[in-house]
C-alpha positions, 0 to 999 in steps of 0.5 A: 910413492905417497908419504903414507906409503912410504911410512909403512914401508918403512915401519915394516923395513925397520920393525917387522922384519930386521933380517929382510933387506931394506930400501932407501926411503923417502919422506914427504915434509911432515911425514912421521918416519918412526915413533918413540918406543917402537922397534926398529933399526938405523937409518943415515940422513942422506938428504933433507932434515929430520925433526926428533921429538921426545915425549913432553908433558900429556904425551905432546911431542916435545922438540929434541934435535935436528938431524941433517945429511950425513947424521944416523938416527935410530941408532939407540935402537940397536943398544935398547931394542926400540927408539927413544925419539920419534922422527918425522921429516922436517923438509923432503928427506932421504934416508939409507939403511945403516950400517948395510946402506951404499956407500958401504959404513965405515967403521968410524961412521957412527963416532963421526955422527954422534960428534957432529950431533953433539955440536949441533945439540949445542948450537940448538941450545943456543938457539933457544935463549936471546935475541929473536932474530938472532935465533932464527938466522942461526937455525938458517945458517945450520939448514944451510950449512954455512961456513963462510960469512961471504957465501950464499946458499939455497936452503929449504926452511921447515915450517914456520910451526917447526922453526917456532918449536926449535927456537922456542919462539911464537909462531908470530915472531917467526913469520914476521922475522922471515918477512923481515929478512926477505924484505932486506935481501937476507933471503930471496925465494926461489922455485924448488920443485915439489917445495912450497914457495914460502919455504925455499930460499937462497941466503945472503949471508954476508948480510947476517948479522954476526 
């Protein structure tokens, strides 16, 4: 299914017929998932990453948060009747309907998701100030879910523009830092089917600065 087809299906499932069975959905990187103010239901991120945006000046998108596997997005619509943010796929992502999706939702799954989102929100705020290199490497840590300084992990990064938006850096600065990380051996390009060659990496966290 194409990205456009997936978006149409998502809109139909999440808003037009709330009582109809919903299916898990996949979105290509950059594809819109839902828009602010639209009616709809909640989703659980199963794979990939999702960007949430609020309306900025002149109705321009303004980065608000980042959702990763296990997070529940769109839950505010269950209370307020519409989405408080716009959502788009940062990387290829898969979503399952919540709470009726499989595996069956546990009673505290939303609370766990909210707690994780709050912790990540604090981390994202920290990424928007300080040394540029630490901002970018901090985002890579978040995306890779690194828990140890001596581990390696594979990660699919957002576009350079998305990284710049998230870290409040210039696009040129982000591109320069990514190239530096590749030259220094902190990032090793890897081939991932369906992913652009400049966005999939093996990360060597033992070489990352603290």
